[in-house]
N, C-alpha and C positions, 0 to 999 in steps of 0.2 A: 315591252315591259314583261310579257310572259317569258320571253327568252331569258331575261335577267333572273326571273324567279326560278326558272328551271335550273340554271347554273348555280344559283345560291343554294337550292335544295340539294343538288348533287355535291357541292363542296361541304355542306353541313353534314350530309350522310358520310362522306369520306372522312371528315374530321372526327365524327363520332366513332367510326370503326377503328380509326388509328388510336384514339384515346382508349377505347375498350381493349384493344390488343396490347397496349402498353401497360395499363393499370391491372388487368386481370392476373398476370403472373406475379405481380408484387403482392396483391391481396391473397392469392392462394399460397404463396411462399410463407407468409406470416401465419397462416392457419394450419400448416402441416406440422407434423410432430418433429421432434429433434432428430429422429433417426432418418427421416427423409431428407433433411437438409445436410446431414453429415457428408453426403456425396459431393455437394457443391461447395461446402465450406471446409477449410482445413481444421483438423482437430486441435483443440486448445490443450496445452500442457497443464497438467494439474500440479499445483505447488503443495498439495497436502502430503504429509508424511504418512506412511502406512501405519495403521493402528497396531499397537503392541499390547500384549497381555499385561494387565496391571500387576499381576502377581510376580512376574519375572522381569527384572530390568537387567539389561546387558551392561557390561563394563563401559562400553562406548557411550551408552546413554547416561551413565553416572558421570563420566568425564565431561560430556557435553553440558550437563546441568551445572556442574561446578564452574565451567567456563563461562556460562551465561550469568551466573551469580556475580562474577567479578565485573562484568560489563552489562549490568541490568538496564534495559531501556526504561526510563522514567520510573525511578524508584518510588515505592509506596510512601505515603505521607508519614507514617510512623517511623520508617527508616530515615527519612529526611530530617524529622524532628530530633531523633536520637543523634544523628551525625552532627547536626548544628549545635546541640547541647554539649557534645563532647569536643567541639572546636575543630571538626574536620572540614575540609574543603571539598568541593565537587570538581573533579578534573574531567574536562571534555577531551577524550582521547583522540578525537579527529582533529581538533583545532590546536591542541597543546596548551590550552588556557584553563586555569583553575579559578573557581568562583567561591568567594567567602560567604556569599548570600546573594539575594536579589532574584531576578527573573529566571535565570538559567540554573539556579542551584538545585541539583538533583533532577533536572528536567531534560537534559539532552539525551539523545538516543544511545550514544556510545560513550559511557563515562563510568567513573567509580569514585568512591569516597576515600580520602587519605588525609594524613596530617599535612599541614602546610610545609613542614620541613621535608617530608617525603616527596611532595610535589616539586619543591625547588631542587632537591637532590636529583630527581628524575629528569630535570630540565624543562619542566612546565613553567609557563609565565602567568603572572597574576592578571586578572581582568582589570582593565582601567576604569570600568563603569561601576564596580561594586562599592 
């Protein structure tokens, strides 16, 4: 019986040391600063655009803002109400379908308002669910 107790104590001590050696690096890695972990992890690419001075806008920025206005993601409610009142349809530029109202009217990411005649002339198809 003492022989079994000695082996059990030895195996318990070995397991404890193994778990300690495995867990300690994980715990210390989460407590280190981000500059310490930059060597072991690849740097993430930032998607932020550099800040520009608000007083000076370049021609490219003005052109980009005009481009985004035509394909505004999820138009504001006031714009949606005005377009609906004037009888315009919402064209989903990705799918090629226009909506006269309903769930997707003014809500898709890539779309714009136009008259139904313009949408048909451009080759867009009417939604079957509206």
